N, CA and C atoms as a LAMMPS dump frame, in Angstrom:
ITEM: TIMESTEP
0
ITEM: NUMBER OF ATOMS
567
ITEM: BOX BOUNDS ff ff ff
-5.0000000000000000e+02 5.0000000000000000e+02
-5.0000000000000000e+02 5.0000000000000000e+02
-5.0000000000000000e+02 5.0000000000000000e+02
ITEM: ATOMS id mol type element x y z
1 1 1 N 213.019 -448.313 199.433
2 1 2 C 212.806 -447.755 198.119
3 1 3 C 212.243 -448.855 197.211
4 2 1 N 211.151 -448.595 196.498
5 2 2 C 210.571 -449.631 195.64
6 2 3 C 211.494 -449.967 194.473
7 3 1 N 211.347 -451.19 193.982
8 3 2 C 212.133 -451.606 192.821
9 3 3 C 211.806 -450.709 191.64
10 4 1 N 212.815 -450.398 190.815
11 4 2 C 212.522 -449.615 189.61
12 4 3 C 211.658 -450.439 188.66
13 5 1 N 210.924 -449.735 187.841
14 5 2 C 210.071 -450.418 186.871
15 5 3 C 210.924 -451.103 185.81
16 6 1 N 210.437 -452.245 185.367
17 6 2 C 211.069 -452.991 184.279
18 6 3 C 210.074 -453.016 183.137
19 7 1 N 210.488 -452.524 181.996
20 7 2 C 209.611 -452.448 180.831
21 7 3 C 209.842 -453.687 179.962
22 8 1 N 208.782 -454.442 179.759
23 8 2 C 208.878 -455.729 179.073
24 8 3 C 207.957 -455.752 177.866
25 9 1 N 208.565 -455.887 176.694
26 9 2 C 207.813 -456.035 175.452
27 9 3 C 207.604 -457.525 175.219
28 10 1 N 206.358 -457.914 175.033
29 10 2 C 206.01 -459.321 174.847
30 10 3 C 205.996 -459.682 173.367
31 11 1 N 206.957 -460.479 172.976
32 11 2 C 206.974 -461.039 171.631
33 11 3 C 205.874 -462.101 171.551
34 12 1 N 205.43 -462.392 170.356
35 12 2 C 204.374 -463.38 170.156
36 12 3 C 204.743 -464.724 170.769
37 13 1 N 205.992 -465.128 170.636
38 13 2 C 206.386 -466.442 171.156
39 13 3 C 206.249 -466.513 172.672
40 14 1 N 206.49 -465.414 173.377
41 14 2 C 206.314 -465.411 174.833
42 14 3 C 204.845 -465.622 175.191
43 15 1 N 203.957 -464.951 174.468
44 15 2 C 202.525 -465.15 174.714
45 15 3 C 202.087 -466.558 174.33
46 16 1 N 202.685 -467.116 173.299
47 16 2 C 202.35 -468.495 172.913
48 16 3 C 202.794 -469.483 173.986
49 17 1 N 203.973 -469.296 174.572
50 17 2 C 204.408 -470.205 175.636
51 17 3 C 203.496 -470.074 176.85
52 18 1 N 203.005 -468.861 177.125
53 18 2 C 202.048 -468.67 178.223
54 18 3 C 200.753 -469.414 177.917
55 19 1 N 200.285 -469.324 176.683
56 19 2 C 199.07 -470.048 176.288
57 19 3 C 199.307 -471.555 176.335
58 20 1 N 200.471 -472 175.857
59 20 2 C 200.799 -473.427 175.894
60 20 3 C 200.792 -473.96 177.323
61 21 1 N 201.199 -473.109 178.271
62 21 2 C 201.238 -473.524 179.675
63 21 3 C 199.844 -473.719 180.258
64 22 1 N 198.825 -473.238 179.57
65 22 2 C 197.456 -473.427 180.059
66 22 3 C 196.785 -474.651 179.444
67 23 1 N 197.471 -475.338 178.533
68 23 2 C 196.913 -476.557 177.931
69 23 3 C 196.894 -477.667 178.977
70 24 1 N 196.002 -478.616 178.819
71 24 2 C 195.871 -479.68 179.819
72 24 3 C 197.128 -480.543 179.904
73 25 1 N 197.847 -480.684 178.823
74 25 2 C 199.113 -481.408 178.813
75 25 3 C 200.162 -480.486 178.202
76 26 1 N 201.294 -480.373 178.892
77 26 2 C 202.352 -479.498 178.395
78 26 3 C 203.559 -480.326 177.984
79 27 1 N 204.23 -479.894 176.93
80 27 2 C 205.5 -480.52 176.578
81 27 3 C 206.526 -480.126 177.635
82 28 1 N 207.602 -480.905 177.733
83 28 2 C 208.609 -480.679 178.773
84 28 3 C 209.178 -479.265 178.726
85 29 1 N 209.388 -478.747 177.535
86 29 2 C 209.932 -477.391 177.387
87 29 3 C 209.037 -476.376 178.086
88 30 1 N 207.743 -476.453 177.853
89 30 2 C 206.806 -475.5 178.445
90 30 3 C 206.672 -475.74 179.945
91 31 1 N 206.76 -476.994 180.386
92 31 2 C 206.723 -477.279 181.823
93 31 3 C 207.859 -476.562 182.542
94 32 1 N 209.032 -476.538 181.916
95 32 2 C 210.17 -475.839 182.518
96 32 3 C 209.966 -474.327 182.506
97 33 1 N 209.292 -473.831 181.486
98 33 2 C 209.065 -472.389 181.372
99 33 3 C 207.95 -471.893 182.287
100 34 1 N 207.01 -472.749 182.633
101 34 2 C 205.82 -472.304 183.357
102 34 3 C 206.138 -471.523 184.634
103 35 1 N 207.021 -472.009 185.533
104 35 2 C 207.297 -471.207 186.731
105 35 3 C 207.968 -469.872 186.42
106 36 1 N 208.789 -469.848 185.379
107 36 2 C 209.43 -468.594 184.963
108 36 3 C 208.366 -467.618 184.476
109 37 1 N 207.452 -468.099 183.638
110 37 2 C 206.36 -467.251 183.143
111 37 3 C 205.492 -466.74 184.286
112 38 1 N 205.165 -467.62 185.233
113 38 2 C 204.341 -467.2 186.375
114 38 3 C 205.038 -466.106 187.166
115 39 1 N 206.331 -466.269 187.386
116 39 2 C 207.094 -465.268 188.129
117 39 3 C 207.145 -463.936 187.383
118 40 1 N 207.378 -463.994 186.095
119 40 2 C 207.454 -462.767 185.295
120 40 3 C 206.121 -462.035 185.313
121 41 1 N 205.024 -462.748 185.074
122 41 2 C 203.719 -462.09 185.013
123 41 3 C 203.207 -461.664 186.393
124 42 1 N 203.777 -462.217 187.463
125 42 2 C 203.396 -461.803 188.817
126 42 3 C 204.256 -460.646 189.328
127 43 1 N 205.302 -460.304 188.617
128 43 2 C 206.234 -459.256 189.028
129 43 3 C 205.573 -457.886 188.888
130 44 1 N 205.277 -457.267 190.018
131 44 2 C 204.571 -455.979 190.015
132 44 3 C 205.445 -454.817 189.562
133 45 1 N 206.744 -455.048 189.42
134 45 2 C 207.615 -453.974 188.937
135 45 3 C 207.682 -453.946 187.41
136 46 1 N 207.057 -454.907 186.777
137 46 2 C 207.095 -454.965 185.311
138 46 3 C 205.928 -454.21 184.697
139 47 1 N 206.244 -453.472 183.649
140 47 2 C 205.245 -452.826 182.805
141 47 3 C 205.292 -453.587 181.483
142 48 1 N 204.172 -454.181 181.11
143 48 2 C 204.122 -455.013 179.907
144 48 3 C 203.512 -454.259 178.738
145 49 1 N 204.025 -454.564 177.562
146 49 2 C 203.433 -454.038 176.329
147 49 3 C 203.612 -455.077 175.233
148 50 1 N 202.746 -454.981 174.27
149 50 2 C 202.873 -455.759 173.038
150 50 3 C 202.441 -454.827 171.918
151 51 1 N 202.415 -455.327 170.725
152 51 2 C 202.005 -454.498 169.596
153 51 3 C 200.776 -455.097 168.938
154 52 1 N 200.209 -454.332 168.024
155 52 2 C 199.108 -454.876 167.233
156 52 3 C 199.588 -456.1 166.459
157 53 1 N 200.835 -456.067 165.998
158 53 2 C 201.409 -457.216 165.307
159 53 3 C 201.416 -458.438 166.22
160 54 1 N 201.804 -458.248 167.474
161 54 2 C 201.821 -459.352 168.429
162 54 3 C 200.442 -459.98 168.543
163 55 1 N 199.428 -459.149 168.665
164 55 2 C 198.058 -459.652 168.812
165 55 3 C 197.64 -460.432 167.568
166 56 1 N 197.947 -459.899 166.391
167 56 2 C 197.592 -460.589 165.145
168 56 3 C 198.312 -461.928 165.016
169 57 1 N 199.61 -461.936 165.293
170 57 2 C 200.366 -463.191 165.212
171 57 3 C 199.872 -464.196 166.245
172 58 1 N 199.608 -463.725 167.456
173 58 2 C 199.113 -464.6 168.521
174 58 3 C 197.795 -465.237 168.109
175 59 1 N 196.878 -464.423 167.618
176 59 2 C 195.577 -464.949 167.189
177 59 3 C 195.754 -465.988 166.078
178 60 1 N 196.591 -465.684 165.119
179 60 2 C 196.838 -466.621 164.027
180 60 3 C 197.434 -467.928 164.548
181 61 1 N 198.397 -467.83 165.456
182 61 2 C 199.065 -469.028 165.978
183 61 3 C 198.142 -469.891 166.825
184 62 1 N 197.356 -469.272 167.711
185 62 2 C 196.467 -470.109 168.528
186 62 3 C 195.367 -470.722 167.67
187 63 1 N 194.951 -470.014 166.64
188 63 2 C 193.935 -470.553 165.735
189 63 3 C 194.516 -471.712 164.925
190 64 1 N 195.761 -471.584 164.504
191 64 2 C 196.437 -472.686 163.813
192 64 3 C 196.533 -473.904 164.729
193 65 1 N 196.92 -473.682 165.986
194 65 2 C 197.014 -474.792 166.938
195 65 3 C 195.652 -475.439 167.172
196 66 1 N 194.614 -474.628 167.26
197 66 2 C 193.254 -475.137 167.454
198 66 3 C 192.841 -476.036 166.285
199 67 1 N 193.197 -475.65 165.075
200 67 2 C 192.854 -476.439 163.878
201 67 3 C 193.668 -477.72 163.769
202 68 1 N 194.842 -477.734 164.372
203 68 2 C 195.776 -478.834 164.173
204 68 3 C 195.286 -480.134 164.809
205 69 1 N 195.307 -481.181 164.028
206 69 2 C 194.98 -482.514 164.545
207 69 3 C 196.09 -483.035 165.457
208 70 1 N 197.289 -482.503 165.307
209 70 2 C 198.436 -482.963 166.084
210 70 3 C 198.469 -482.385 167.499
211 71 1 N 197.612 -481.416 167.787
212 71 2 C 197.608 -480.759 169.102
213 71 3 C 196.224 -480.873 169.74
214 72 1 N 195.841 -482.06 170.199
215 72 2 C 194.486 -482.24 170.729
216 72 3 C 194.194 -481.416 171.986
217 73 1 N 195.227 -481.038 172.743
218 73 2 C 195.006 -480.219 173.938
219 73 3 C 194.665 -478.778 173.592
220 74 1 N 194.957 -478.382 172.381
221 74 2 C 194.642 -477.021 171.929
222 74 3 C 193.246 -477.027 171.318
223 75 1 N 192.287 -477.319 172.158
224 75 2 C 190.898 -477.434 171.717
225 75 3 C 190.194 -476.081 171.815
226 76 1 N 188.904 -476.084 171.577
227 76 2 C 188.131 -474.839 171.589
228 76 3 C 188.197 -474.144 172.95
229 77 1 N 188.108 -474.911 174.017
230 77 2 C 188.187 -474.33 175.366
231 77 3 C 189.547 -473.655 175.573
232 78 1 N 190.606 -474.322 175.145
233 78 2 C 191.946 -473.745 175.258
234 78 3 C 192.048 -472.464 174.432
235 79 1 N 191.55 -472.514 173.198
236 79 2 C 191.591 -471.362 172.298
237 79 3 C 190.88 -470.164 172.916
238 80 1 N 189.668 -470.406 173.443
239 80 2 C 188.915 -469.311 174.091
240 80 3 C 189.665 -468.765 175.298
241 81 1 N 190.219 -469.66 176.104
242 81 2 C 190.943 -469.241 177.303
243 81 3 C 192.189 -468.433 176.987
244 82 1 N 192.922 -468.858 175.963
245 82 2 C 194.139 -468.136 175.569
246 82 3 C 193.801 -466.724 175.099
247 83 1 N 192.765 -466.613 174.279
248 83 2 C 192.318 -465.292 173.811
249 83 3 C 191.83 -464.442 174.977
250 84 1 N 190.993 -465.041 175.823
251 84 2 C 190.411 -464.301 176.949
252 84 3 C 191.496 -463.782 177.889
253 85 1 N 192.513 -464.608 178.158
254 85 2 C 193.587 -464.18 179.052
255 85 3 C 194.29 -462.946 178.498
256 86 1 N 194.64 -462.979 177.221
257 86 2 C 195.32 -461.826 176.623
258 86 3 C 194.42 -460.597 176.617
259 87 1 N 193.197 -460.747 176.139
260 87 2 C 192.315 -459.584 176.027
261 87 3 C 191.906 -459.039 177.393
262 88 1 N 191.806 -459.901 178.394
263 88 2 C 191.511 -459.432 179.754
264 88 3 C 192.673 -458.59 180.281
265 89 1 N 193.889 -459.057 180.065
266 89 2 C 195.069 -458.306 180.522
267 89 3 C 195.19 -456.963 179.796
268 90 1 N 194.849 -456.95 178.517
269 90 2 C 194.857 -455.693 177.766
270 90 3 C 193.757 -454.778 178.292
271 91 1 N 192.565 -455.319 178.47
272 91 2 C 191.434 -454.531 178.959
273 91 3 C 191.657 -453.966 180.349
274 92 1 N 192.339 -454.734 181.2
275 92 2 C 192.626 -454.289 182.565
276 92 3 C 193.821 -453.343 182.642
277 93 1 N 194.473 -453.108 181.515
278 93 2 C 195.638 -452.228 181.507
279 93 3 C 196.924 -452.906 181.941
280 94 1 N 196.911 -454.216 182.111
281 94 2 C 198.128 -454.934 182.497
282 94 3 C 199.108 -455.043 181.333
283 95 1 N 198.576 -455.015 180.114
284 95 2 C 199.41 -455.039 178.919
285 95 3 C 198.985 -453.875 178.031
286 96 1 N 199.926 -452.993 177.743
287 96 2 C 199.663 -451.892 176.82
288 96 3 C 199.801 -452.402 175.385
289 97 1 N 199.05 -451.817 174.482
290 97 2 C 199.181 -452.156 173.066
291 97 3 C 199.828 -450.965 172.366
292 98 1 N 201.01 -451.189 171.834
293 98 2 C 201.777 -450.133 171.179
294 98 3 C 201.433 -450.059 169.699
295 99 1 N 201.421 -448.858 169.194
296 99 2 C 201.175 -448.639 167.774
297 99 3 C 202.475 -448.857 166.99
298 100 1 N 202.337 -449.203 165.742
299 100 2 C 203.5 -449.326 164.864
300 100 3 C 203.986 -447.92 164.531
301 101 1 N 205.268 -447.649 164.753
302 101 2 C 205.76 -446.287 164.512
303 101 3 C 205.838 -445.951 163.022
304 102 1 N 205.849 -444.656 162.719
305 102 2 C 206.015 -444.237 161.324
306 102 3 C 207.345 -444.748 160.767
307 103 1 N 207.378 -444.991 159.498
308 103 2 C 208.585 -445.434 158.792
309 103 3 C 209.093 -446.795 159.28
310 104 1 N 208.232 -447.565 159.944
311 104 2 C 208.655 -448.867 160.473
312 104 3 C 209.138 -449.796 159.367
313 105 1 N 208.464 -449.786 158.23
314 105 2 C 208.857 -450.687 157.139
315 105 3 C 210.292 -450.415 156.689
316 106 1 N 210.655 -449.144 156.598
317 106 2 C 212.011 -448.801 156.186
318 106 3 C 213.034 -449.288 157.209
319 107 1 N 212.71 -449.117 158.494
320 107 2 C 213.616 -449.568 159.555
321 107 3 C 213.759 -451.089 159.534
322 108 1 N 212.648 -451.775 159.308
323 108 2 C 212.68 -453.238 159.246
324 108 3 C 213.573 -453.704 158.103
325 109 1 N 213.391 -453.122 156.929
326 109 2 C 214.22 -453.523 155.785
327 109 3 C 215.697 -453.259 156.064
328 110 1 N 215.99 -452.152 156.718
329 110 2 C 217.382 -451.849 157.061
330 110 3 C 217.953 -452.884 158.022
331 111 1 N 217.19 -453.256 159.043
332 111 2 C 217.667 -454.256 160.006
333 111 3 C 217.902 -455.609 159.343
334 112 1 N 216.962 -456.037 158.518
335 112 2 C 217.099 -457.323 157.828
336 112 3 C 218.335 -457.305 156.929
337 113 1 N 218.528 -456.207 156.204
338 113 2 C 219.687 -456.076 155.319
339 113 3 C 220.986 -456.071 156.113
340 114 1 N 221.04 -455.293 157.184
341 114 2 C 222.255 -455.23 158.003
342 114 3 C 222.585 -456.582 158.619
343 115 1 N 221.584 -457.278 159.105
344 115 2 C 221.819 -458.592 159.71
345 115 3 C 222.466 -459.535 158.702
346 116 1 N 221.999 -459.478 157.468
347 116 2 C 222.527 -460.359 156.424
348 116 3 C 223.883 -459.891 155.918
349 117 1 N 223.972 -458.638 155.502
350 117 2 C 225.189 -458.146 154.848
351 117 3 C 226.37 -458.014 155.791
352 118 1 N 226.119 -457.529 157.003
353 118 2 C 227.241 -457.258 157.901
354 118 3 C 227.535 -458.39 158.874
355 119 1 N 226.548 -459.269 159.1
356 119 2 C 226.753 -460.306 160.111
357 119 3 C 226.416 -461.709 159.628
358 120 1 N 225.919 -461.838 158.388
359 120 2 C 225.583 -463.151 157.873
360 120 3 C 224.518 -463.863 158.682
361 121 1 N 223.628 -463.096 159.292
362 121 2 C 222.608 -463.653 160.187
363 121 3 C 221.228 -463.475 159.583
364 122 1 N 220.353 -464.423 159.867
365 122 2 C 218.959 -464.326 159.438
366 122 3 C 218.186 -463.48 160.44
367 123 1 N 217.397 -462.593 159.942
368 123 2 C 216.47 -461.835 160.779
369 123 3 C 215.184 -461.717 159.981
370 124 1 N 214.138 -462.316 160.49
371 124 2 C 212.851 -462.291 159.801
372 124 3 C 212.205 -460.913 159.943
373 125 1 N 211.446 -460.531 158.95
374 125 2 C 210.839 -459.198 158.917
375 125 3 C 209.949 -458.943 160.13
376 126 1 N 209.136 -459.912 160.512
377 126 2 C 208.227 -459.68 161.639
378 126 3 C 208.997 -459.572 162.956
379 127 1 N 210.093 -460.32 163.1
380 127 2 C 210.921 -460.175 164.297
381 127 3 C 211.586 -458.8 164.312
382 128 1 N 212.046 -458.351 163.158
383 128 2 C 212.618 -457.006 163.069
384 128 3 C 211.566 -455.954 163.41
385 129 1 N 210.332 -456.18 162.996
386 129 2 C 209.252 -455.238 163.322
387 129 3 C 209.045 -455.162 164.834
388 130 1 N 209.083 -456.303 165.522
389 130 2 C 208.968 -456.282 166.986
390 130 3 C 210.095 -455.447 167.595
391 131 1 N 211.301 -455.6 167.075
392 131 2 C 212.44 -454.835 167.587
393 131 3 C 212.225 -453.343 167.352
394 132 1 N 211.756 -452.973 166.179
395 132 2 C 211.502 -451.56 165.863
396 132 3 C 210.45 -450.982 166.811
397 133 1 N 209.386 -451.719 167.054
398 133 2 C 208.319 -451.233 167.943
399 133 3 C 208.834 -451.122 169.373
400 134 1 N 209.585 -452.116 169.837
401 134 2 C 210.144 -452.065 171.194
402 134 3 C 211.141 -450.918 171.331
403 135 1 N 211.945 -450.693 170.288
404 135 2 C 212.915 -449.594 170.326
405 135 3 C 212.207 -448.245 170.382
406 136 1 N 211.134 -448.109 169.645
407 136 2 C 210.372 -446.855 169.689
408 136 3 C 209.787 -446.629 171.077
409 137 1 N 209.273 -447.695 171.691
410 137 2 C 208.734 -447.595 173.053
411 137 3 C 209.844 -447.154 174.008
412 138 1 N 211.026 -447.76 173.89
413 138 2 C 212.153 -447.385 174.746
414 138 3 C 212.494 -445.907 174.573
415 139 1 N 212.512 -445.453 173.34
416 139 2 C 212.784 -444.046 173.052
417 139 3 C 211.703 -443.155 173.67
418 140 1 N 210.442 -443.535 173.5
419 140 2 C 209.328 -442.723 174.008
420 140 3 C 209.33 -442.601 175.526
421 141 1 N 209.677 -443.685 176.226
422 141 2 C 209.633 -443.655 177.696
423 141 3 C 210.981 -443.294 178.311
424 142 1 N 212.028 -443.264 177.499
425 142 2 C 213.351 -442.921 178.009
426 142 3 C 213.915 -443.958 178.963
427 143 1 N 213.618 -445.226 178.703
428 143 2 C 214.082 -446.305 179.58
429 143 3 C 214.406 -447.541 178.747
430 144 1 N 215.121 -448.456 179.36
431 144 2 C 215.46 -449.719 178.698
432 144 3 C 214.226 -450.606 178.61
433 145 1 N 214.074 -451.274 177.489
434 145 2 C 212.987 -452.223 177.261
435 145 3 C 213.6 -453.595 177.006
436 146 1 N 213.047 -454.581 177.685
437 146 2 C 213.464 -455.967 177.492
438 146 3 C 212.421 -456.669 176.627
439 147 1 N 212.864 -457.317 175.558
440 147 2 C 211.963 -458.113 174.729
441 147 3 C 211.961 -459.525 175.293
442 148 1 N 210.794 -459.991 175.718
443 148 2 C 210.653 -461.35 176.231
444 148 3 C 210.227 -462.244 175.077
445 149 1 N 210.984 -463.301 174.837
446 149 2 C 210.773 -464.133 173.657
447 149 3 C 211.179 -465.572 173.932
448 150 1 N 210.787 -466.456 173.046
449 150 2 C 211.385 -467.795 173.005
450 150 3 C 211.911 -468.063 171.599
451 151 1 N 212.002 -467.027 170.792
452 151 2 C 212.577 -467.133 169.451
453 151 3 C 214.101 -467.141 169.546
454 152 1 N 214.734 -467.64 168.507
455 152 2 C 216.191 -467.761 168.529
456 152 3 C 216.924 -466.653 167.793
457 153 1 N 216.21 -465.763 167.116
458 153 2 C 216.924 -464.843 166.23
459 153 3 C 216.908 -463.374 166.631
460 154 1 N 216.42 -463.038 167.81
461 154 2 C 216.411 -461.624 168.187
462 154 3 C 217.809 -461.077 168.403
463 155 1 N 218.729 -461.911 168.837
464 155 2 C 220.086 -461.417 169.041
465 155 3 C 220.712 -460.916 167.746
466 156 1 N 220.238 -461.401 166.603
467 156 2 C 220.739 -460.898 165.317
468 156 3 C 220.458 -459.41 165.184
469 157 1 N 219.273 -458.978 165.572
470 157 2 C 218.931 -457.555 165.489
471 157 3 C 219.768 -456.736 166.452
472 158 1 N 219.99 -457.269 167.634
473 158 2 C 220.738 -456.51 168.625
474 158 3 C 222.22 -456.442 168.287
475 159 1 N 222.721 -457.396 167.515
476 159 2 C 224.138 -457.373 167.157
477 159 3 C 224.444 -456.389 166.031
478 160 1 N 223.439 -455.972 165.28
479 160 2 C 223.704 -455.095 164.137
480 160 3 C 223.379 -453.639 164.422
481 161 1 N 222.962 -453.329 165.596
482 161 2 C 222.563 -451.956 165.889
483 161 3 C 223.139 -451.496 167.215
484 162 1 N 222.84 -450.286 167.554
485 162 2 C 223.242 -449.759 168.859
486 162 3 C 222.06 -449.775 169.817
487 163 1 N 221.15 -450.74 169.645
488 163 2 C 219.992 -450.843 170.53
489 163 3 C 220.371 -451.225 171.956
490 164 1 N 221.542 -451.817 172.147
491 164 2 C 221.854 -452.433 173.425
492 164 3 C 221.719 -451.511 174.623
493 165 1 N 221.828 -450.21 174.42
494 165 2 C 221.634 -449.321 175.553
495 165 3 C 220.155 -449.133 175.876
496 166 1 N 219.266 -449.463 174.964
497 166 2 C 217.828 -449.271 175.182
498 166 3 C 216.996 -450.534 175.038
499 167 1 N 217.435 -451.485 174.224
500 167 2 C 216.659 -452.699 173.991
501 167 3 C 217.542 -453.91 174.251
502 168 1 N 217.051 -454.795 175.101
503 168 2 C 217.722 -456.064 175.362
504 168 3 C 216.709 -457.172 175.12
505 169 1 N 217.151 -458.396 175.198
506 169 2 C 216.181 -459.466 175.095
507 169 3 C 216.434 -460.502 176.168
508 170 1 N 215.355 -461.143 176.595
509 170 2 C 215.413 -462.247 177.547
510 170 3 C 214.724 -463.424 176.884
511 171 1 N 215.452 -464.514 176.766
512 171 2 C 214.912 -465.687 176.096
513 171 3 C 214.403 -466.678 177.136
514 172 1 N 213.153 -467.092 176.999
515 172 2 C 212.532 -467.998 177.962
516 172 3 C 213.24 -469.343 178.042
517 173 1 N 213.779 -469.832 176.932
518 173 2 C 214.524 -471.095 176.979
519 173 3 C 215.748 -470.968 177.876
520 174 1 N 216.422 -469.833 177.815
521 174 2 C 217.599 -469.609 178.649
522 174 3 C 217.178 -469.401 180.102
523 175 1 N 216.167 -468.572 180.332
524 175 2 C 215.712 -468.31 181.698
525 175 3 C 215.258 -469.586 182.404
526 176 1 N 214.655 -470.5 181.658
527 176 2 C 214.14 -471.742 182.244
528 176 3 C 215.11 -472.912 182.075
529 177 1 N 216.264 -472.678 181.461
530 177 2 C 217.255 -473.727 181.207
531 177 3 C 216.618 -474.967 180.592
532 178 1 N 215.898 -474.756 179.497
533 178 2 C 215.197 -475.87 178.86
534 178 3 C 216.126 -476.772 178.059
535 179 1 N 217.263 -476.242 177.628
536 179 2 C 218.13 -477.01 176.749
537 179 3 C 217.613 -477.053 175.326
538 180 1 N 216.574 -476.282 175.047
539 180 2 C 215.982 -476.245 173.712
540 180 3 C 216.023 -474.813 173.182
541 181 1 N 215.602 -474.644 171.939
542 181 2 C 215.552 -473.309 171.353
543 181 3 C 216.889 -472.604 171.483
544 182 1 N 216.867 -471.359 171.881
545 182 2 C 218.08 -470.554 172.011
546 182 3 C 219.029 -471.15 173.043
547 183 1 N 218.479 -471.836 174.06
548 183 2 C 219.297 -472.41 175.121
549 183 3 C 220.202 -473.528 174.606
550 184 1 N 219.891 -474.108 173.445
551 184 2 C 220.753 -475.153 172.877
552 184 3 C 222.168 -474.643 172.674
553 185 1 N 222.298 -473.361 172.4
554 185 2 C 223.631 -472.791 172.182
555 185 3 C 224.49 -472.925 173.434
556 186 1 N 223.874 -472.904 174.602
557 186 2 C 224.619 -473.021 175.85
558 186 3 C 225.106 -474.445 176.101
559 187 1 N 224.51 -475.419 175.441
560 187 2 C 224.882 -476.814 175.644
561 187 3 C 226.233 -477.14 175.013
562 188 1 N 226.662 -476.327 174.076
563 188 2 C 227.909 -476.599 173.358
564 188 3 C 229.108 -475.873 173.948
565 189 1 N 228.916 -475.194 175.052
566 189 2 C 230.005 -474.406 175.643
567 189 3 C 230.875 -475.28 176.511
């Protein structure tokens, strides 16, 4: 019996770590993530999606890195390659692009407010928007969706809602045991 499909929503940070892994020199954190990323993107049981927001943030971030004097490996060739990789995967149907659902702004404001008022946690609006889009996808397909990220604050959204039956998150720092980002929390246990 074939493996069941795994639905994976790509947060901007996951795509950025994939792009960082294509730079001529990688920081240690990304070196640890690279085999995990390769395995995830080679997994034929995964169905990938991102949102228009993801694409906009990704473009902005790689363009910022390209402009940065502090990141010489993020040159024009790297910038073109990072864009081409994403757009090729979208064009080939390997990554679906999800639309922003109706009333998303209201849901985002509610999540941000709940995270703060009920849990004292920070949740940025754009991260909440990713959660809303992933939750809508989960609802539409009737299956669990995993948000792949290297951000540290997605658990705030999942702690304030009943998404856990439909939306989970996988943090690349934890999967790769980088000891950085979200994985730092595991160092204190």
